[in-house]
C-alpha positions as protocol buffer text, in pm:
chain_id: "A"
residue {
  index: 1
  type: MET
  ca { x: 8808 y: 11219 z: 5471 }
}
residue {
  index: 2
  type: GLY
  ca { x: 9155 y: 11069 z: 5473 }
}
residue {
  index: 3
  type: TYR
  ca { x: 9311 y: 11407 z: 5399 }
}
residue {
  index: 4
  type: GLU
  ca { x: 9139 y: 11569 z: 5696 }
}
residue {
  index: 5
  type: ARG
  ca { x: 9261 y: 11294 z: 5926 }
}
residue {
  index: 6
  type: THR
  ca { x: 9627 y: 11328 z: 5818 }
}
residue {
  index: 7
  type: LYS
  ca { x: 9602 y: 11706 z: 5838 }
}
residue {
  index: 8
  type: GLY
  ca { x: 9479 y: 11682 z: 6199 }
}
residue {
  index: 9
  type: LYS
  ca { x: 9755 y: 11440 z: 6287 }
}
residue {
  index: 10
  type: HIS
  ca { x: 10019 y: 11670 z: 6138 }
}
residue {
  index: 11
  type: GLU
  ca { x: 9884 y: 11969 z: 6328 }
}
residue {
  index: 12
  type: LYS
  ca { x: 9895 y: 11775 z: 6653 }
}
residue {
  index: 13
  type: HIS
  ca { x: 10256 y: 11676 z: 6581 }
}
residue {
  index: 14
  type: SER
  ca { x: 10363 y: 12035 z: 6510 }
}
residue {
  index: 15
  type: TRP
  ca { x: 10193 y: 12147 z: 6832 }
}
residue {
  index: 16
  type: ALA
  ca { x: 10387 y: 11881 z: 7022 }
}
residue {
  index: 17
  type: LEU
  ca { x: 10710 y: 12005 z: 6866 }
}
residue {
  index: 18
  type: PHE
  ca { x: 10617 y: 12362 z: 6952 }
}
residue {
  index: 19
  type: PHE
  ca { x: 10547 y: 12277 z: 7316 }
}
residue {
  index: 20
  type: GLN
  ca { x: 10840 y: 12037 z: 7366 }
}
residue {
  index: 21
  type: PRO
  ca { x: 11090 y: 12308 z: 7476 }
}
residue {
  index: 22
  type: PHE
  ca { x: 10834 y: 12446 z: 7721 }
}
residue {
  index: 23
  type: LEU
  ca { x: 10766 y: 12101 z: 7862 }
}
residue {
  index: 24
  type: TRP
  ca { x: 11138 y: 12031 z: 7891 }
}
residue {
  index: 25
  type: ARG
  ca { x: 11199 y: 12364 z: 8062 }
}
residue {
  index: 26
  type: SER
  ca { x: 10911 y: 12313 z: 8304 }
}
residue {
  index: 27
  type: LYS
  ca { x: 11049 y: 11969 z: 8386 }
}
residue {
  index: 28
  type: GLU
  ca { x: 11385 y: 12129 z: 8462 }
}
residue {
  index: 29
  type: MET
  ca { x: 11212 y: 12392 z: 8677 }
}
residue {
  index: 30
  type: VAL
  ca { x: 11031 y: 12120 z: 8869 }
}
residue {
  index: 31
  type: ASN
  ca { x: 11358 y: 11937 z: 8931 }
}
residue {
  index: 32
  type: VAL
  ca { x: 11526 y: 12254 z: 9054 }
}
residue {
  index: 33
  type: PHE
  ca { x: 11225 y: 12336 z: 9270 }
}
residue {
  index: 34
  type: LEU
  ca { x: 11224 y: 11989 z: 9424 }
}
residue {
  index: 35
  type: ARG
  ca { x: 11596 y: 12011 z: 9493 }
}
residue {
  index: 36
  type: LYS
  ca { x: 11550 y: 12351 z: 9662 }
}
residue {
  index: 37
  type: ALA
  ca { x: 11251 y: 12224 z: 9858 }
}
residue {
  index: 38
  type: LYS
  ca { x: 11456 y: 11927 z: 9978 }
}
residue {
  index: 39
  type: LEU
  ca { x: 11737 y: 12160 z: 10089 }
}
residue {
  index: 40
  type: VAL
  ca { x: 11493 y: 12389 z: 10267 }
}
residue {
  index: 41
  type: SER
  ca { x: 11326 y: 12101 z: 10449 }
}
residue {
  index: 42
  type: GLN
  ca { x: 11671 y: 11968 z: 10546 }
}
residue {
  index: 43
  type: ASN
  ca { x: 11769 y: 12309 z: 10680 }
}
residue {
  index: 44
  type: GLN
  ca { x: 11443 y: 12330 z: 10873 }
}
residue {
  index: 45
  type: ALA
  ca { x: 11509 y: 11986 z: 11025 }
}
residue {
  index: 46
  type: ASP
  ca { x: 11859 y: 12099 z: 11125 }
}
residue {
  index: 47
  type: GLY
  ca { x: 11711 y: 12417 z: 11270 }
}
residue {
  index: 48
  type: GLU
  ca { x: 11474 y: 12209 z: 11478 }
}
residue {
  index: 49
  type: LYS
  ca { x: 11768 y: 12008 z: 11609 }
}
residue {
  index: 50
  type: PHE
  ca { x: 11968 y: 12315 z: 11709 }
}
residue {
  index: 51
  type: ARG
  ca { x: 11678 y: 12516 z: 11846 }
}
residue {
  index: 52
  type: PRO
  ca { x: 11711 y: 12540 z: 12226 }
}
């Protein structure tokens, strides 16, 4: 019983390690996306200002 429990815990840990780079990369992607979205919305606001 105890062996099974530790085995499951270890597997979960290795999965976390395996996915960590993906999670980190997706976090970076989200940051970049948010930054771009902010720029785009800023440009749109400026466009509204200058539109005759």
